[in-house]
Structures are given as structure tokens and as C-alpha cells.
C-alpha positions, 0 to 999 in steps of 0.5 A, a space after each residue: 883429271 889430275 888430283 888437283 883438278 879432281 879436288 877443285 871439281 868436287 870441292 866446287 860442286 859439293 860446296 855449291 850444292 851445300 850452299 843451296 841446301 843450307 839457304 833453303 833449310 835456313 828459310 824453311 826453319 825461319 818461315 816454315 815450309 809450304 808450297 810457296 817456299 818450295 815452288 817459289 822460294 817463299 817469294 823472297 828473291 832479290 834482284 841479283 839472285 833473280 838476274 844471275 839465276 835467270 842466266 844460269 837456268 838459261 845458259 847450259 850445254 844446250 848453248 855450249 854444245 848446240 849454239 856453239 856447234 851451229 856457229 862452227 858450222 855455217 851460221 857463225 855469229 848470226 846465231 847470236 841473234 838468239 842472245 842479243 834479241 833476248 836482251 831486248 825481249 827481257 826488257 819487254 818482259 820486265 815492263 809488260 809481262 811481269 807486272 800483270 803476273 805478279 799482280 795476279 799472284 800466280 804460281 804458273 803461267 797456265 794459271 794465268 790463262 785460267 784467270 783470263 780464259 778459263 780452266 780448259 785453257 789452263 789444262 791444255 797449256 799445262 799438259 802441252 807444256 809438260 810434254 814439251 818441257 820434259 821431252 824437248 829441253 830437259 832431255 836436250 840439256 841432259 844429252 848436251 851435257 852428256 855430250 861434253 862428258 863423253 867427248 871430253 872423257 872418251 877413254 875414262 872409266 870411273 867405278 866401272 862406268 865408261 864416261 865416253 858412253 853417251 847413255 851412261 853420261 846421260 844418267 849421271 847428269 840426269 840423276 845428279 840434278 834430280 837429287 839436287 832439286 828434290 831436296 831444296 826446291 827453287 830456293 836451293 836452285 837460286 842460291 846455287 845458280 848465283 855461284 854457278 852462273 858467275 863461274 860459267 861466265 868466268 869459265 867461258 871467258 877463260 876458254 875464249 882467251 885460251 882459244 884466241 891464244 891457240 889461234 895466234 900460235 897455230 900453223 898458218 898453213 892449217 888455218 888457211 884451210 879453215 877460212 869461211 870463204 875458201 881462198 879469201 885469205 893467204 898464209 902470209 896474211 895469217 902469219 903476220 897477224 895476232 890471234 884476234 886478227 887471225 880470227 877476223 881474217 878467217 871469219 869475214 867475207 861476203 855473207 853469200 859466200 859463207 862469211 861468219 861475222 855477219 848477223 844477216 843471212 840470205 832469205 834461203 838460209 834454213 836456220 836464221 834467214 834475214 826474214 826471221 829477224 823481222 818477226 819469226 825470231 821474236 816469237 820463241 824469244 818472247 815465249 821463252 823469256 816471258 811465258 816459259 815456266 822454268 824461266 818465269 819461275 825465278 821472276 814469279 819468286 821476286 820479293 817485289 815488282 821493282 826487285 823483279 824488274 831490276 833482276 830481269 834487266 841485269 840478266 838482259 845486260 849479261 845476255 849481251 856478253 854471252 855470244 863472246 864466250 859461246 858463239 865465238 869459241 865455236 867458230 875458233 874450234 873449227 879453225 883450230 881443230 877441224 880434224 878432230 871434228 872430222 874424226 868424231 863425224 867419222 866415228 859417228 858415220 861408221 854404223 851408217 856406212 856399214 848399212 850402205 855397204 850391206 846395200 840396205 834398202 834405205 835412203 842415206 841423207 848426207 851433208 854438203 860437208 860430207 859430199 865435199 870431203 868424200 865426193 866419190 862416196 857421195 856420188 855412189 850414195 846419191 845414185 843409190 838413193 835415187 834408185 831406191 826412190 824410183 828417180 832417174 839417175 841425173 845427167 852429169 852426176 860425176 861432174 857435180 860439186 858438193 852443193 850440186 850433190 846435196 841438191 840432187 840427194 835432197 830431191 831423193 829425200 823429198 821423194 822418200 818422205 812422200 813414198 815412205 822409204 825409210 831414212 838412215 842416219 845423216 852422214 856428216 862431214 864434221 861433228 859440229 856439236 863436238 866443237 866446244 867439248 873439243 876445245 875443252 879437251 885440247 886446251 885445258 891442261 892437267 895439274 893447274 886446277 883450271 880444268 877442274 874449275 871449268 868442268 865444275 862450271 860446265 857441270 854446274 850449268 847443266 845441273 842448274 838448267 836441269 834442276 830449273 826445268 824439273 822444278 818447273 815441270 813438278 810445279 806445273 803438275 803439282 799446281 795446275 793438274 794435282 791441285 785442281 783434281 784434289 781440291 783438298 790437297 794440303 801444302 805438304 801433299 803438293 810439295 810431296 807430289 812435286 818431289 815425286 814428279 821430279 824423279 818420274 820426269 828425270 827418268 822419262 828425260 834420261 830415256 829420251 836423251 841418248 836418242 837426240 844424238 841422231 844427226 837427223 835432228 839437225 843439231 840439238 839447238 835446232 831441235 829444241 827451237 823446232 819443236 817449241 814451235 808447236 806451242 810457242 806461237 799459240 801461247 804467246 798470241 793468246 797471252 798477249 791477247 789476254 793482257 791487251 784485249 780485255 774483251 776477248 772471249 774466253 774460248 780464245 784461250 784453248 782455241 788459239 793453242 790448239 789451232 797453232 799446234 795443228 797449223 804448225 804440224 801442217 806447215 812443217 809437212 808442206 812448207 819448205 821454209 825455215 822453222 822461224 818463218 813457219 812460227 811467224 806464219 802460225 802466229 800471224 794466222 792465230 792472231 787473225 782468228 783471235 781478232 775475228 772472234 773478238 770482233 764477232 763475239 766480244 765480251 759484254 764486260 772487260 775481264 779484270 785480273 785479281 789483285 794481290 794487295 800485299 804485293 809491292 807493285 811499285 815499278 823500278 825507275 833505275 831498271 827502266 833507265 838500264 833497260 833503255 841502255 841495254 836496247 841501245 847497246 843491242 842496236 849498236 851490236 847489229 850495226 857493227 856486225 850487220 
């Protein structure tokens, strides 16, 4: 960065952190310090703080790297379903989940399970949530943030640290966030989120505008080669179009042929088949926005039910905008810089190809893109893989196209999984996770301060999401585990325990994070959603039952969570379907078991949740009207891009 960019970057980051810490210290000096102040911001967050904080905690490089990368690959706009369905989900959370949780006055979601089902359910959910939270989304946010740094600053060294080294970048991201949340708790997070969330949306909009402008002036011949449907657009058509029209020409086409402006994908799609829109996609959305501690912690800190509902619906409205600044730039990145993504993939493939050259006794996965770009090498690898797994060489191997080679190789991979043959890292044609970082590196010029601002917004997004996760994990440990084990623990002791947990958890996540770059995880966004499947369908099922079926027996809490984990593990090994469909199957089976158990052994008296009488539980009419408008707009988007 130029001196101007560095000044903007550090000025923004330091200013935001100081704002958060000042607001946290100001509240502490005015109201005193306690567990509620550190973990729930004294239950005094207003609607605009809740709304922006939800978006800042949610949107991070997980989206800018993972979601943008999948949009650059085959999914295109279909990946936006995570965002647009989230808008509707948030409205449901505001008027179904939030009233019950605020009425109970809980600190954590596992605490709600104890009120409804008993201490065993709380313990199981707390432990499962901690393991998943630290090992999956926390580590993933660190990795994806480090990915941006390592790609954008490939040849940069600061204080002897090579920023292009992914491991170094992981520790920089992790420790920065740990210091931030250690000092100020949720109050500091919320106020910093206010600025960082606004900057993130503004920064994403600027990058999108720059990408459209670059497409408008790019070489039509080069662009024609990146069309989603090969041969669907001519060079003359591209040359006569402006940036927006060029994007539409390059992205459209029959969805079966690979068009990227469709929300509905074929039933065979491995990521978001149309079947998942019926149920499967609703499960991670409802779990994430309604039962995920690091998201719900903001709403549990609301000043009142009305403030919380208005804040959640405000966040829902912002979710409608996110695909236009995250998903579309990923698609544009491939059109503009596919050669850069190819070069990044070749760099990552080097070690694996050295293994192949050494004739290691392993099986080598590869993508269809790799087979398309390196057909002869892919044929040799496919033959090697079948030999290693004991399969006969297929007839007509030399005549197979890229898709055919991928199918033949998939058979070898299935056999390897059954007989225990080790796998190498997947060989890539393009490194799609590098799409958004490549946009930043290629579009942002030094000396204007714009690069400093964009990177400050991205860095702030990483720190904000990571701080939220660390704060949530420490809250669960302190309130659900430590406070239960030490009945006499004081508020000061709980805060101290929470702060120690922040440091421990960030070290664990930083150790895990660099390994998430291995291609076999299938992209960082898919990795997160896949592993959430072990807990999200079960927790969603038991919580919905707890809210809607007052006579459901208490043992269903722990039973539903453990049953789902077992079912998901079995189906992950035995069912060759998209993970969203696996979630739907598990959710349905768990509901069947819960229903049968309730019919056989219903409680003699319904369970009533505790009532916190000093909390204002008056619902918001304006939030209800705005929620209806958000849902109608979501339906309109699906109609337009169906």
C-alpha cells in the first residue's frame, strides 16, 4: 500500500476499535461491570445496533471468499439463496424465536434447552456447539480472512513476516480479533460493528462498481472464452454491449448447460439442487439465525422485544442487498481474471503433481475444470487411479471429454474410500476461492486511499465476525459449563473465565485454520455448511418442539441432538446426495421420532417457560409491516431470477 492507503487503513481500524472500547468502558463506568454487561452488553442494544451488528457478525470473508468463489464456479447466482432465504428466516426469528427467548431471560441457547428439557440437553448442546463453533466457523473465518491477505499481498513482508504465507496471515487475523473481544465484550463488538458493517457494504458496492466498469472495457475476445455456456455469445455481441449487458450475456443460458443467473439448479446439483429449496436450505438458515449463539447473542442483548424485532427485520432488509456485492463480483472475477485463478490453482497443484510424478501409491482427485484444461494429464491420472484401486482400465479412455474423465475418476475415488486407499489433494483447474481477493488485487490502485479503505472494511469484517464467535464461545463455556460446575461463581469470575476462553479458543482455531485450504474440503463455504449438519437439524427439531409442543417429554432434548449426529454421520457415508438434502432427511426422521415419543409418553402437564417481568415484551407493529415487505421482495427476486 502507498502511505495514503496505509494511513487510511490504520486510521480506520484503530478508530473503530477505540470507538468500541470507549463505548464499552463508558457503560461500565455508568452501570458497573457484570456478566450481563460483558456477555450481553447490559441488555441495552437499540434496533439499529442490533441490525447492523447482525450483518457485520454474519458477513465476513467466509462470504467474500467462499460464497464469491462458488459463484465464480458453477453455482452463479444460485448461491444467493443463502442470503435471500435468510431474509425470510430473520422475519420468522423476530416473531417466533425472539419473544420466547427474551421471555425466558436467557444468556445462551443451551440455557433455553435446560428450561425446556433439563440439564442433560443443555450440557450436550453446549459441548457440541463449542466443538463446532471453534473448529468450523471460527477456524474458517480465520482461514478465509488469511486467504484475502495472502493472495492480495503475495510478495509483501512486514516486520519480517511474509503476508503471502497463509499460516502467518491466520495468526495475524486470529490474534487481532482476540485482543479486540478480550477487552470490550459484546458492547465493544456492537459499536465497532456499526461502523464496520456500514463500511463493508459500502466497500462491497465500490468493488462491484469497479468490476462492472472493468468488464465494460475488457477485451471482448477474452471475455467470450469465459461465457457460462460456451459458444452462447459472440465477440461482436460483447463488443457492442456495456458492462452490465456484457455481464448478462456472459452469465445467461439454460441452467442445464451451466447458466449462472438462475436460482434453480438441477436435482443432481451437488451443492444446491432445487429439492433443497423446499426444505433442506431452510434448516441451516433457521438454525443459523435463530439458534446460533454468536448471532442470537446480539438479539438477546436487545433493550426490549420491539427493539430486537426492528433490528432483526432491518438486518433482513440488508440481506437482500448482499448478493449484489458478494455473489455478482465473484462471477465477474472469473470473466475478468480467469487466467489469474488458473495461475493460483497451478501454484496449489505443484506439490500434488510432484507426488504423481514420483508415482506415489495414492489416488489423485481432480475437478472437471482440471480435466478440461489438462486432458492428457487427466487421462494419465485417471488410469493411475484405477490401477491403484484395482479397477480395470475403461474402454475408450482417450475419447472421453472432461466430464467423462471426471465420472471415471469418481468411480476410482469411491473404490478408494471403500478399500482405504489414501487420497492426495484435489487437483484444480481454477482456484475459485481466490476470486474476490484477485478482484481486490487487480482493481484497487494505490495512492487514492481507496485500497486502504476497502482493506480496512474487509479486515474489520473478519475481526467483527471472529470477535462475535469468540465472544459467543466464551459465553457458552462460562455460563453453560463453568457456572453450572461452580454454583458459587461470581460475576467477576465468570467474566475472567470468559476472557481466558477467548485466548484459548483463538489459539485452537489458528492451529486448525491453515489446514482448511486443502481442496478436498470442497471450498470453505461448503465446508462450513457440511459440518454444521451434524448439529443443526437436531437442535432445530428439538427447539421447535420445545416451543410448539408444551407436552413433549424432557428426554427428547438430548435424544434429538444425539440421534441427528448419528444419522448425519451414517448418511454422509452411505447417501450420495447433496448435504442440504441429507439435512432435510435427518430433520424429518428426528421429527418423526420426537412425534412418536410425545404420542407415547406425553407430559401430564405442559411446561411453561419462566417470565422475566421487568423486560418490555410489547411487540413492534412497524417491524411486522416491514417484515411482510421483506418477504414480498424476496419472492419477487425469485420470480425474476427463477
